[in-house]
C-alpha positions as YAML, in Angstrom:
chain: A
units: angstrom
residues:
- id: 1
  name: MET
  ca: [0.24, 8.07, 18.14]
- id: 2
  name: LYS
  ca: [3.79, 9.74, 17.32]
- id: 3
  name: THR
  ca: [4.69, 9.77, 13.96]
- id: 4
  name: GLU
  ca: [7.34, 7.35, 13.66]
- id: 5
  name: GLU
  ca: [5.24, 4.81, 15.54]
- id: 6
  name: VAL
  ca: [2.40, 5.26, 12.37]
- id: 7
  name: LEU
  ca: [4.70, 4.48, 10.24]
- id: 8
  name: ASP
  ca: [6.01, 1.98, 11.79]
- id: 9
  name: LYS
  ca: [2.87, 0.08, 12.16]
- id: 10
  name: GLY
  ca: [1.80, 0.93, 8.67]
- id: 11
  name: PHE
  ca: [4.75, -0.96, 7.27]
- id: 12
  name: VAL
  ca: [3.64, -4.01, 9.13]
- id: 13
  name: ALA
  ca: [0.16, -3.24, 7.42]
- id: 14
  name: HIS
  ca: [1.32, -3.04, 3.99]
- id: 15
  name: SER
  ca: [3.90, -5.99, 4.42]
- id: 16
  name: ASN
  ca: [0.38, -7.48, 5.47]
- id: 17
  name: VAL
  ca: [-1.14, -6.83, 2.28]
- id: 18
  name: LYS
  ca: [0.34, -9.12, -0.42]
- id: 19
  name: ALA
  ca: [-0.81, -12.30, 1.55]
- id: 20
  name: ARG
  ca: [-3.87, -11.16, 2.19]
- id: 21
  name: LEU
  ca: [-3.85, -10.70, -1.91]
- id: 22
  name: LYS
  ca: [-2.79, -13.76, -2.47]
- id: 23
  name: ARG
  ca: [-5.01, -15.39, -0.26]
- id: 24
  name: ILE
  ca: [-8.11, -13.63, -1.86]
- id: 25
  name: ILE
  ca: [-6.82, -14.81, -5.26]
- id: 26
  name: ALA
  ca: [-6.55, -18.63, -3.94]
- id: 27
  name: GLY
  ca: [-10.07, -17.75, -3.15]
- id: 28
  name: GLU
  ca: [-9.37, -17.90, 0.87]
- id: 29
  name: GLU
  ca: [-10.14, -15.09, 1.77]
- id: 30
  name: GLU
  ca: [-13.33, -11.99, -0.28]
- id: 31
  name: ALA
  ca: [-12.73, -8.83, -0.58]
- id: 32
  name: ALA
  ca: [-14.50, -6.49, -2.92]
- id: 33
  name: PRO
  ca: [-11.65, -4.35, -5.40]
- id: 34
  name: GLU
  ca: [-13.02, -1.20, -4.61]
- id: 35
  name: SER
  ca: [-11.80, -1.67, -0.43]
- id: 36
  name: VAL
  ca: [-8.54, -1.62, -0.95]
- id: 37
  name: ARG
  ca: [-8.15, 0.92, -3.76]
- id: 38
  name: ALA
  ca: [-9.32, 4.06, -0.98]
- id: 39
  name: ASP
  ca: [-4.91, 5.80, -0.48]
- id: 40
  name: ASN
  ca: [-7.01, 7.29, 2.63]
- id: 41
  name: LYS
  ca: [-8.46, 4.37, 5.30]
- id: 42
  name: CYS
  ca: [-5.64, 2.22, 5.73]
- id: 43
  name: ILE
  ca: [-3.05, 3.57, 8.65]
- id: 44
  name: VAL
  ca: [-0.73, 6.13, 6.68]
- id: 45
  name: GLY
  ca: [-2.79, 6.86, 4.81]
- id: 46
  name: GLU
  ca: [-4.80, 8.64, 7.49]
- id: 47
  name: TRP
  ca: [-1.12, 9.97, 8.62]
- id: 48
  name: ILE
  ca: [-0.87, 11.26, 5.19]
- id: 49
  name: TYR
  ca: [-4.49, 13.77, 4.28]
- id: 50
  name: GLY
  ca: [-3.74, 13.76, 8.49]
- id: 51
  name: PRO
  ca: [-1.22, 14.66, 10.32]
- id: 52
  name: GLY
  ca: [1.32, 14.49, 8.35]
- id: 53
  name: SER
  ca: [0.65, 17.05, 5.71]
- id: 54
  name: GLU
  ca: [3.14, 18.99, 8.88]
- id: 55
  name: PHE
  ca: [6.45, 17.95, 6.06]
- id: 56
  name: SER
  ca: [4.23, 18.11, 3.13]
- id: 57
  name: ASP
  ca: [6.97, 20.65, 2.15]
- id: 58
  name: THR
  ca: [10.12, 17.68, 2.35]
- id: 59
  name: GLU
  ca: [10.86, 15.56, -0.34]
- id: 60
  name: GLU
  ca: [10.22, 12.47, 1.37]
- id: 61
  name: TYR
  ca: [6.43, 13.28, 2.01]
- id: 62
  name: LYS
  ca: [5.93, 13.99, -1.64]
- id: 63
  name: LYS
  ca: [7.01, 10.66, -2.38]
- id: 64
  name: LEU
  ca: [5.09, 8.84, -0.19]
- id: 65
  name: LYS
  ca: [2.55, 10.07, -1.05]
- id: 66
  name: SER
  ca: [2.52, 9.49, -4.66]
- id: 67
  name: ILE
  ca: [3.91, 5.76, -4.03]
- id: 68
  name: HIS
  ca: [1.27, 5.23, -1.29]
- id: 69
  name: ALA
  ca: [-1.22, 6.06, -3.70]
- id: 70
  name: ASP
  ca: [0.03, 4.00, -6.05]
- id: 71
  name: PHE
  ca: [0.64, 0.92, -3.85]
- id: 72
  name: HIS
  ca: [-3.02, 0.92, -3.44]
- id: 73
  name: GLU
  ca: [-4.17, 2.11, -7.35]
- id: 74
  name: GLU
  ca: [-2.26, -1.54, -7.77]
- id: 75
  name: ALA
  ca: [-3.92, -3.82, -5.39]
- id: 76
  name: TYR
  ca: [-6.96, -2.84, -7.18]
- id: 77
  name: GLN
  ca: [-5.41, -3.47, -9.70]
- id: 78
  name: ALA
  ca: [-5.21, -7.55, -9.28]
- id: 79
  name: LEU
  ca: [-8.17, -7.57, -7.51]
- id: 80
  name: MET
  ca: [-9.50, -6.51, -10.56]
- id: 81
  name: LEU
  ca: [-7.95, -9.07, -12.25]
- id: 82
  name: HIS
  ca: [-9.06, -11.50, -9.93]
- id: 83
  name: LYS
  ca: [-12.63, -10.36, -10.05]
- id: 84
  name: LYS
  ca: [-12.47, -11.02, -14.16]
- id: 85
  name: GLY
  ca: [-11.46, -14.81, -13.43]
- id: 86
  name: ASP
  ca: [-7.87, -14.48, -15.14]
- id: 87
  name: THR
  ca: [-6.01, -15.86, -11.50]
- id: 88
  name: SER
  ca: [-3.29, -16.58, -12.85]
- id: 89
  name: ALA
  ca: [-2.56, -13.61, -14.18]
- id: 90
  name: ALA
  ca: [-3.48, -12.15, -10.57]
- id: 91
  name: GLN
  ca: [-0.94, -13.67, -9.34]
- id: 92
  name: ASP
  ca: [1.47, -12.68, -11.65]
- id: 93
  name: TYR
  ca: [0.41, -9.01, -10.67]
- id: 94
  name: VAL
  ca: [0.94, -9.93, -7.27]
- id: 95
  name: GLU
  ca: [4.40, -11.77, -7.26]
- id: 96
  name: THR
  ca: [6.02, -10.33, -10.59]
- id: 97
  name: GLY
  ca: [4.95, -7.81, -11.08]
- id: 98
  name: PRO
  ca: [3.26, -3.89, -10.52]
- id: 99
  name: PHE
  ca: [1.62, -4.50, -7.59]
- id: 100
  name: GLU
  ca: [5.34, -6.11, -6.49]
- id: 101
  name: ASP
  ca: [7.56, -3.59, -7.75]
- id: 102
  name: LYS
  ca: [5.44, -1.23, -5.37]
- id: 103
  name: SER
  ca: [5.22, -2.71, -2.33]
- id: 104
  name: ARG
  ca: [8.91, -2.35, -2.69]
- id: 105
  name: GLU
  ca: [8.62, 1.34, -2.95]
- id: 106
  name: ILE
  ca: [6.28, 1.80, -0.84]
- id: 107
  name: LYS
  ca: [8.76, 0.34, 2.50]
- id: 108
  name: THR
  ca: [11.88, 2.52, 1.05]
- id: 109
  name: ALA
  ca: [9.42, 5.48, 1.06]
- id: 110
  name: LEU
  ca: [8.15, 4.27, 4.80]
- id: 111
  name: PHE
  ca: [11.51, 3.97, 5.96]
- id: 112
  name: ALA
  ca: [13.18, 7.14, 4.56]
- id: 113
  name: MET
  ca: [9.89, 9.25, 5.90]
- id: 114
  name: LYS
  ca: [10.62, 7.33, 9.65]
- id: 115
  name: LYS
  ca: [14.40, 9.57, 9.25]
- id: 116
  name: ALA
  ca: [13.33, 12.31, 8.15]
- id: 117
  name: ALA
  ca: [10.42, 12.91, 10.62]
- id: 118
  name: GLN
  ca: [13.05, 12.01, 13.56]
...
């Protein structure tokens, strides 16, 4: 798969994480917090730690790699709040807290990496 295609699919996939977290917190779906923590198991993570490493000397790659890891950590933290029974805090974390901040950042970083890779 070409870099541009991977990053486009990654953009969509990471955009959908918020909706999935909201479903989990609402009790409509189940997922273990650990399932979202690993930053190398999704399409973008596999690209970062695989073929994308050819861009490892660029600032866009370095920023994407860091923000991507943070994004997965924030998703994990949201699910940990939910797991502890603090549904309200988990909802806030996803809607207006650290997860939402990283969600915006990952989209910007993916776009910047796509542009740099062209």
